[in-house]
N, C-alpha and C positions, 0 to 999 in steps of 0.2 A: 850621966844623961844618955838616954837611948835615942839614937837618931830617928828622925821621922821617915816614913816610907816615901817613895816617889809620889809627888802630888801634894804632900804636906799634911798638916793637921788643922782641923777647924776648931773654933772655940768649943770647949767642952770635951775635947779629946777625940772627936770623930775623925777618922782618916778620910782625906779627900782623894778622889781619883786623879791620875796624872792629867795635865792639860792636853786637850786634843791637838794633833798636828795641824798647822795652817792648811787651808784648802790647797790642794794640788801638791802638797809636800808628802814625800814618802814617810811612812811611819817608821820611827826608830825603835829597835828593840830596847826594852828597859834593861839597864845593867843589873847584875845580881845585887841583891840588897842584903847586907851592906856591901858596897863595892870593895874589892880587895885593895889593900894599900900596897903600892909598888915599893920595892926595896930601894932605898937611897944608897947609891954607890959613891957619890962625890958631892961635896958642897963647896962652892967657890964664892967668896965674897970679894967684891971689888968696889972701889970708890972712883968715881969720875968727877971731874971738875969741868963744868960747862959754862962758857960765857953766855950771858943773856943777850938777846937781840938788842934790847935797850934796857937801861938801868931800871930796877924796881925801886920806887921811892915811897917810903911811908914815914910816919912821924918819928920813928926810932932810928931812921937812917936810910942809906942807899945801898942796894945790893947789885953788883954788876956780874956776879957769877953764882952758880949753885953747886954745892957738894951733894952728890947723889950716891947713895949706897945701893949697890945691885947685888942680888943673891941668885946664884944658879944652882939648881938641884938636878942631878942626873942619875939615872938608874934604869935598868931593864930596857935600854934602847930609846928612852924618852928623856926629855929635859924640860924644865920649867924655870921661868925667871920671875923674880919679885923685885920690887923697888921700894925703898923707904922714902916717903915723901916729906919727912920732917925737914925743917929748915936748918941752916947752919947754926943759928942762935935760938934759944928758947923764947921767942917773942910771943907766939900764940899758944904754945903748949910747952910743958916741961921737957918734951922729947926733942932731941936735935940729932944731927948726924953722929956726934960723939957718943951719946947715950945709946943710939941704935947699934953702933959698933960694940959697945960694952955688953948690951943684951945678947947680941949674936955670939960673942966670944964666950960669955959666961954661962949661957943656957943652951 
């Protein structure tokens, strides 16, 4: 799939111009297209367990804490963080904290 240029694509494939800057805002130069992908030098995966301010109660049970999987990417002097929002158990979705760990480790 070819990425869309800045501004996007209209129905029928016509390219749209980038949205104008808000009044009074300095115009930003457009990045080169496609933008260069920075080199990833380190990936760190952590899990934190946070106590909830108050228990979360639903018909399938009570939850008093959250397991949260955090991912940190670092490279070329920059870093980015990501969070897996899947719950501890597969209540609403088949994904949970354990399947997130599996996917990160295997792929």
